[in-house]
BALOBA-1460 file (C-alpha; in Angstrom, 3 decimals):
// residues 225
<rec num="1" residu="m" x="-36.718" y="-25.676" z="-2.012"/>
<rec num="2" residu="t" x="-34.456" y="-26.586" z="-4.899"/>
<rec num="3" residu="v" x="-33.173" y="-24.463" z="-7.810"/>
<rec num="4" residu="p" x="-34.621" y="-25.732" z="-11.108"/>
<rec num="5" residu="a" x="-32.009" y="-26.884" z="-13.631"/>
<rec num="6" residu="p" x="-31.072" y="-24.549" z="-16.395"/>
<rec num="7" residu="a" x="-33.081" y="-24.865" z="-19.588"/>
<rec num="8" residu="r" x="-29.951" y="-25.778" z="-21.554"/>
<rec num="9" residu="a" x="-26.188" y="-25.970" z="-21.206"/>
<rec num="10" residu="f" x="-24.157" y="-23.273" z="-22.735"/>
<rec num="11" residu="r" x="-21.205" y="-24.159" z="-24.956"/>
<rec num="12" residu="a" x="-18.488" y="-21.629" z="-25.612"/>
<rec num="13" residu="p" x="-17.560" y="-21.453" z="-29.237"/>
<rec num="14" residu="l" x="-14.007" y="-22.178" z="-30.356"/>
<rec num="15" residu="f" x="-13.482" y="-18.626" z="-31.338"/>
<rec num="16" residu="d" x="-15.392" y="-15.871" z="-29.477"/>
<rec num="17" residu="w" x="-15.379" y="-12.862" z="-31.729"/>
<rec num="18" residu="f" x="-16.766" y="-10.550" z="-29.003"/>
<rec num="19" residu="f" x="-13.866" y="-11.508" z="-26.698"/>
<rec num="20" residu="l" x="-11.268" y="-11.151" z="-29.417"/>
<rec num="21" residu="l" x="-12.503" y="-7.629" z="-30.215"/>
<rec num="22" residu="a" x="-12.320" y="-6.739" z="-26.490"/>
<rec num="23" residu="v" x="-8.719" y="-7.926" z="-26.282"/>
<rec num="24" residu="a" x="-7.824" y="-6.023" z="-29.440"/>
<rec num="25" residu="a" x="-9.430" y="-2.813" z="-27.959"/>
<rec num="26" residu="v" x="-7.399" y="-3.205" z="-24.717"/>
<rec num="27" residu="g" x="-4.230" y="-3.915" z="-26.783"/>
<rec num="28" residu="g" x="-4.801" y="-0.744" z="-28.864"/>
<rec num="29" residu="t" x="-5.276" y="1.246" z="-25.753"/>
<rec num="30" residu="l" x="-2.079" y="-0.042" z="-24.236"/>
<rec num="31" residu="v" x="-0.207" y="0.967" z="-27.411"/>
<rec num="32" residu="r" x="-1.675" y="4.418" z="-27.171"/>
<rec num="33" residu="i" x="-0.791" y="4.701" z="-23.489"/>
<rec num="34" residu="l" x="2.816" y="3.655" z="-24.022"/>
<rec num="35" residu="a" x="3.676" y="5.342" z="-27.388"/>
<rec num="36" residu="f" x="1.238" y="8.185" z="-28.105"/>
<rec num="37" residu="t" x="0.302" y="9.712" z="-24.648"/>
<rec num="38" residu="p" x="2.705" y="12.368" z="-23.249"/>
<rec num="39" residu="f" x="4.197" y="12.165" z="-19.830"/>
<rec num="40" residu="e" x="2.532" y="14.171" z="-16.985"/>
<rec num="41" residu="a" x="4.784" y="17.056" z="-15.996"/>
<rec num="42" residu="s" x="5.167" y="16.302" z="-12.285"/>
<rec num="43" residu="q" x="4.695" y="12.526" z="-12.080"/>
<rec num="44" residu="g" x="6.440" y="11.451" z="-15.277"/>
<rec num="45" residu="a" x="6.103" y="7.891" z="-16.589"/>
<rec num="46" residu="a" x="4.477" y="6.632" z="-13.448"/>
<rec num="47" residu="q" x="1.296" y="8.645" z="-14.139"/>
<rec num="48" residu="k" x="0.589" y="6.352" z="-17.156"/>
<rec num="49" residu="i" x="-0.553" y="3.683" z="-14.730"/>
<rec num="50" residu="y" x="-3.585" y="5.977" z="-14.224"/>
<rec num="51" residu="y" x="-4.938" y="4.938" z="-17.585"/>
<rec num="52" residu="i" x="-5.096" y="1.330" z="-16.412"/>
<rec num="53" residu="h" x="-5.813" y="1.792" z="-12.711"/>
<rec num="54" residu="v" x="-8.976" y="3.949" z="-13.120"/>
<rec num="55" residu="p" x="-10.511" y="1.976" z="-15.984"/>
<rec num="56" residu="a" x="-9.887" y="-1.217" z="-14.057"/>
<rec num="57" residu="a" x="-11.636" y="0.274" z="-11.015"/>
<rec num="58" residu="l" x="-14.646" y="1.349" z="-13.082"/>
<rec num="59" residu="s" x="-14.815" y="-2.097" z="-14.754"/>
<rec num="60" residu="a" x="-14.706" y="-3.737" z="-11.261"/>
<rec num="61" residu="y" x="-17.669" y="-1.548" z="-10.252"/>
<rec num="62" residu="l" x="-19.485" y="-2.534" z="-13.476"/>
<rec num="63" residu="a" x="-18.911" y="-6.243" z="-12.847"/>
<rec num="64" residu="l" x="-19.965" y="-5.964" z="-9.164"/>
<rec num="65" residu="g" x="-23.005" y="-3.896" z="-10.105"/>
<rec num="66" residu="i" x="-24.013" y="-6.697" z="-12.443"/>
<rec num="67" residu="l" x="-23.408" y="-9.159" z="-9.544"/>
<rec num="68" residu="a" x="-25.747" y="-7.152" z="-7.364"/>
<rec num="69" residu="v" x="-28.501" y="-6.798" z="-9.976"/>
<rec num="70" residu="a" x="-28.310" y="-10.563" z="-10.850"/>
<rec num="71" residu="s" x="-28.360" y="-11.440" z="-7.103"/>
<rec num="72" residu="v" x="-31.522" y="-9.347" z="-6.564"/>
<rec num="73" residu="m" x="-33.170" y="-10.978" z="-9.574"/>
<rec num="74" residu="f" x="-32.363" y="-14.451" z="-8.285"/>
<rec num="75" residu="l" x="-33.715" y="-13.636" z="-4.828"/>
<rec num="76" residu="w" x="-36.911" y="-12.355" z="-6.526"/>
<rec num="77" residu="l" x="-37.390" y="-14.881" z="-9.301"/>
<rec num="78" residu="r" x="-35.308" y="-17.822" z="-8.154"/>
<rec num="79" residu="d" x="-34.102" y="-18.073" z="-11.774"/>
<rec num="80" residu="p" x="-30.859" y="-20.145" z="-11.966"/>
<rec num="81" residu="r" x="-29.730" y="-18.059" z="-14.985"/>
<rec num="82" residu="a" x="-29.540" y="-15.015" z="-12.654"/>
<rec num="83" residu="d" x="-27.445" y="-17.017" z="-10.267"/>
<rec num="84" residu="r" x="-25.178" y="-18.111" z="-13.122"/>
<rec num="85" residu="l" x="-24.755" y="-14.488" z="-14.282"/>
<rec num="86" residu="a" x="-23.982" y="-13.465" z="-10.642"/>
<rec num="87" residu="v" x="-21.105" y="-15.894" z="-10.171"/>
<rec num="88" residu="s" x="-19.747" y="-14.969" z="-13.705"/>
<rec num="89" residu="a" x="-19.763" y="-11.281" z="-12.725"/>
<rec num="90" residu="a" x="-18.224" y="-12.006" z="-9.330"/>
<rec num="91" residu="e" x="-15.271" y="-13.840" z="-10.855"/>
<rec num="92" residu="v" x="-14.661" y="-11.061" z="-13.301"/>
<rec num="93" residu="g" x="-15.145" y="-8.408" z="-10.630"/>
<rec num="94" residu="l" x="-12.473" y="-10.163" z="-8.473"/>
<rec num="95" residu="l" x="-10.148" y="-10.091" z="-11.455"/>
<rec num="96" residu="f" x="-10.490" y="-6.314" z="-12.001"/>
<rec num="97" residu="t" x="-10.419" y="-5.593" z="-8.299"/>
<rec num="98" residu="t" x="-7.173" y="-7.404" z="-8.099"/>
<rec num="99" residu="l" x="-5.841" y="-5.300" z="-10.987"/>
<rec num="100" residu="v" x="-6.860" y="-2.216" z="-9.101"/>
<rec num="101" residu="i" x="-5.046" y="-3.095" z="-5.870"/>
<rec num="102" residu="t" x="-2.042" y="-4.189" z="-7.827"/>
<rec num="103" residu="t" x="-1.692" y="-1.115" z="-10.090"/>
<rec num="104" residu="g" x="-2.480" y="1.344" z="-7.204"/>
<rec num="105" residu="p" x="0.689" y="0.542" z="-5.184"/>
<rec num="106" residu="l" x="2.802" y="0.457" z="-8.352"/>
<rec num="107" residu="w" x="1.667" y="4.048" z="-8.982"/>
<rec num="108" residu="a" x="1.790" y="5.148" z="-5.342"/>
<rec num="109" residu="k" x="5.391" y="4.096" z="-4.625"/>
<rec num="110" residu="p" x="7.196" y="6.596" z="-6.921"/>
<rec num="111" residu="i" x="4.668" y="9.355" z="-6.151"/>
<rec num="112" residu="w" x="3.907" y="8.969" z="-2.464"/>
<rec num="113" residu="g" x="7.075" y="7.190" z="-1.418"/>
<rec num="114" residu="t" x="5.069" y="4.181" z="-0.019"/>
<rec num="115" residu="w" x="3.369" y="1.150" z="-1.489"/>
<rec num="116" residu="w" x="0.286" y="1.427" z="0.763"/>
<rec num="117" residu="s" x="-0.743" y="4.458" z="2.778"/>
<rec num="118" residu="w" x="-3.703" y="2.750" z="4.603"/>
<rec num="119" residu="d" x="-6.031" y="5.638" z="3.729"/>
<rec num="120" residu="m" x="-9.782" y="5.036" z="3.662"/>
<rec num="121" residu="r" x="-10.170" y="4.462" z="-0.124"/>
<rec num="122" residu="l" x="-7.378" y="1.860" z="-0.169"/>
<rec num="123" residu="n" x="-8.750" y="0.095" z="2.911"/>
<rec num="124" residu="l" x="-12.311" y="0.016" z="1.519"/>
<rec num="125" residu="t" x="-11.075" y="-1.262" z="-1.820"/>
<rec num="126" residu="m" x="-9.197" y="-4.055" z="-0.159"/>
<rec num="127" residu="f" x="-12.301" y="-4.852" z="1.961"/>
<rec num="128" residu="l" x="-14.250" y="-5.030" z="-1.325"/>
<rec num="129" residu="w" x="-11.725" y="-7.527" z="-2.737"/>
<rec num="130" residu="f" x="-12.125" y="-9.670" z="0.452"/>
<rec num="131" residu="l" x="-15.917" y="-9.591" z="0.249"/>
<rec num="132" residu="t" x="-15.836" y="-10.636" z="-3.461"/>
<rec num="133" residu="a" x="-13.344" y="-13.443" z="-2.664"/>
<rec num="134" residu="a" x="-15.571" y="-14.474" z="0.260"/>
<rec num="135" residu="y" x="-18.559" y="-14.719" z="-2.238"/>
<rec num="136" residu="l" x="-16.636" y="-17.214" z="-4.291"/>
<rec num="137" residu="v" x="-15.358" y="-19.110" z="-1.330"/>
<rec num="138" residu="l" x="-18.912" y="-19.326" z="-0.004"/>
<rec num="139" residu="r" x="-20.079" y="-20.864" z="-3.215"/>
<rec num="140" residu="g" x="-17.491" y="-23.613" z="-2.799"/>
<rec num="141" residu="a" x="-18.360" y="-24.240" z="0.865"/>
<rec num="142" residu="i" x="-22.092" y="-25.088" z="0.529"/>
<rec num="143" residu="d" x="-23.258" y="-28.183" z="-1.231"/>
<rec num="144" residu="d" x="-26.939" y="-27.501" z="-1.393"/>
<rec num="145" residu="e" x="-27.594" y="-25.580" z="-4.614"/>
<rec num="146" residu="a" x="-30.555" y="-23.570" z="-3.354"/>
<rec num="147" residu="m" x="-28.934" y="-22.556" z="-0.150"/>
<rec num="148" residu="r" x="-25.611" y="-21.743" z="-1.934"/>
<rec num="149" residu="a" x="-27.343" y="-19.507" z="-4.478"/>
<rec num="150" residu="r" x="-29.463" y="-17.819" z="-1.795"/>
<rec num="151" residu="f" x="-26.726" y="-17.085" z="0.609"/>
<rec num="152" residu="s" x="-24.168" y="-15.951" z="-1.954"/>
<rec num="153" residu="a" x="-26.793" y="-13.613" z="-3.485"/>
<rec num="154" residu="v" x="-27.125" y="-11.778" z="-0.207"/>
<rec num="155" residu="l" x="-23.386" y="-11.475" z="0.089"/>
<rec num="156" residu="g" x="-23.128" y="-10.245" z="-3.524"/>
<rec num="157" residu="v" x="-25.616" y="-7.470" z="-2.825"/>
<rec num="158" residu="l" x="-23.695" y="-6.399" z="0.344"/>
<rec num="159" residu="a" x="-20.370" y="-6.309" z="-1.559"/>
<rec num="160" residu="a" x="-21.759" y="-3.988" z="-4.235"/>
<rec num="161" residu="l" x="-23.300" y="-1.729" z="-1.592"/>
<rec num="162" residu="l" x="-19.728" y="-0.837" z="-0.583"/>
<rec num="163" residu="i" x="-18.960" y="0.756" z="-3.986"/>
<rec num="164" residu="p" x="-20.658" y="4.183" z="-3.222"/>
<rec num="165" residu="f" x="-18.670" y="4.490" z="0.041"/>
<rec num="166" residu="i" x="-15.433" y="3.813" z="-1.868"/>
<rec num="167" residu="h" x="-16.316" y="6.584" z="-4.343"/>
<rec num="168" residu="l" x="-17.291" y="9.071" z="-1.623"/>
<rec num="169" residu="s" x="-14.414" y="8.193" z="0.763"/>
<rec num="170" residu="v" x="-12.070" y="10.885" z="-0.809"/>
<rec num="171" residu="y" x="-14.704" y="13.529" z="0.031"/>
<rec num="172" residu="l" x="-15.699" y="12.251" z="3.524"/>
<rec num="173" residu="f" x="-12.217" y="11.431" z="5.019"/>
<rec num="174" residu="r" x="-8.750" y="12.971" z="5.000"/>
<rec num="175" residu="t" x="-6.779" y="10.905" z="2.439"/>
<rec num="176" residu="m" x="-3.734" y="11.026" z="0.238"/>
<rec num="177" residu="h" x="-5.734" y="9.586" z="-2.636"/>
<rec num="178" residu="p" x="-6.622" y="12.276" z="-5.171"/>
<rec num="179" residu="e" x="-10.197" y="13.236" z="-5.919"/>
<rec num="180" residu="p" x="-11.646" y="12.287" z="-9.317"/>
<rec num="181" residu="i" x="-10.115" y="14.256" z="-12.188"/>
<rec num="182" residu="v" x="-12.472" y="13.400" z="-14.962"/>
<rec num="183" residu="l" x="-15.675" y="12.147" z="-13.152"/>
<rec num="184" residu="q" x="-16.452" y="15.486" z="-11.491"/>
<rec num="185" residu="p" x="-18.862" y="18.381" z="-12.173"/>
<rec num="186" residu="g" x="-17.558" y="20.825" z="-14.724"/>
<rec num="187" residu="r" x="-14.810" y="20.455" z="-17.248"/>
<rec num="188" residu="p" x="-12.317" y="17.534" z="-16.808"/>
<rec num="189" residu="r" x="-8.897" y="18.706" z="-15.685"/>
<rec num="190" residu="l" x="-6.989" y="16.693" z="-18.288"/>
<rec num="191" residu="p" x="-5.440" y="17.827" z="-21.636"/>
<rec num="192" residu="a" x="-7.261" y="16.519" z="-24.748"/>
<rec num="193" residu="e" x="-4.657" y="13.881" z="-25.520"/>
<rec num="194" residu="m" x="-4.768" y="12.435" z="-21.999"/>
<rec num="195" residu="l" x="-8.540" y="12.573" z="-21.895"/>
<rec num="196" residu="t" x="-8.737" y="10.709" z="-25.081"/>
<rec num="197" residu="t" x="-6.484" y="7.954" z="-23.764"/>
<rec num="198" residu="w" x="-8.475" y="7.796" z="-20.548"/>
<rec num="199" residu="s" x="-11.715" y="7.470" z="-22.464"/>
<rec num="200" residu="m" x="-10.251" y="4.735" z="-24.657"/>
<rec num="201" residu="g" x="-9.183" y="2.904" z="-21.528"/>
<rec num="202" residu="v" x="-12.565" y="3.104" z="-19.828"/>
<rec num="203" residu="l" x="-14.350" y="1.877" z="-22.942"/>
<rec num="204" residu="a" x="-11.874" y="-0.874" z="-23.796"/>
<rec num="205" residu="f" x="-11.812" y="-2.236" z="-20.224"/>
<rec num="206" residu="a" x="-15.599" y="-2.087" z="-19.890"/>
<rec num="207" residu="f" x="-15.750" y="-3.973" z="-23.210"/>
<rec num="208" residu="l" x="-13.359" y="-6.567" z="-21.895"/>
<rec num="209" residu="c" x="-15.320" y="-6.836" z="-18.613"/>
<rec num="210" residu="i" x="-18.598" y="-7.602" z="-20.529"/>
<rec num="211" residu="a" x="-16.759" y="-10.003" z="-22.824"/>
<rec num="212" residu="l" x="-15.236" y="-11.920" z="-19.902"/>
<rec num="213" residu="i" x="-18.659" y="-12.145" z="-18.074"/>
<rec num="214" residu="r" x="-20.250" y="-13.296" z="-21.301"/>
<rec num="215" residu="a" x="-17.536" y="-15.947" z="-21.858"/>
<rec num="216" residu="r" x="-17.754" y="-17.209" z="-18.221"/>
<rec num="217" residu="y" x="-21.543" y="-17.341" z="-18.444"/>
<rec num="218" residu="r" x="-21.338" y="-19.515" z="-21.578"/>
<rec num="219" residu="l" x="-18.967" y="-22.058" z="-20.176"/>
<rec num="220" residu="p" x="-20.312" y="-25.607" z="-19.901"/>
<rec num="221" residu="d" x="-22.292" y="-26.158" z="-16.700"/>
<rec num="222" residu="g" x="-20.228" y="-26.903" z="-13.587"/>
<rec num="223" residu="r" x="-21.007" y="-26.830" z="-9.894"/>
<rec num="224" residu="d" x="-22.103" y="-23.107" z="-9.964"/>
<rec num="225" residu="a" x="-24.492" y="-23.531" z="-12.913"/>
């Protein structure tokens, strides 16, 4: 069985207004983080990494969630557009997951005294990074288009299934990683100024995540199209 060719090739415009707006939103958020958000009393300046680390994690989950949905759609419909969307989301998901496992140690070192504590959430997040990277490696290792799309779709779904375990790991295991501060039942335990900055970060990074997936999807056809 072969995958039918896409109906048309996508051409990225010279200026992508959607992407430029997303970059501007992230830039504005960074300005607010650095200049207009107060220091946390016990953690000081290091705590400001929180406004990048957590939005990056949620954006990684968003991208990998899109990867899973697109993979399921491909396995069901064998539509090459779903496969194209899946690989676009995987590349963006790997980018944001890399940002998560980079900013995490930068925050952990001044607070915990170590770059990496090997607790369950950190280990599972690193495993998610490896699964996402393996998805992209797999796509480059198989020449047959139909087989490549089918096998990578299965791996994409398996990678996304790890996300709920990452979220629940702080409740199920003894860990140094703090439980969610905002995404919890009841009132968020953040002052209004910090909550506003956190909300801006989540929205801006999610906007950038969608913009990057959209831009990657619209690139001229290559091997993964």
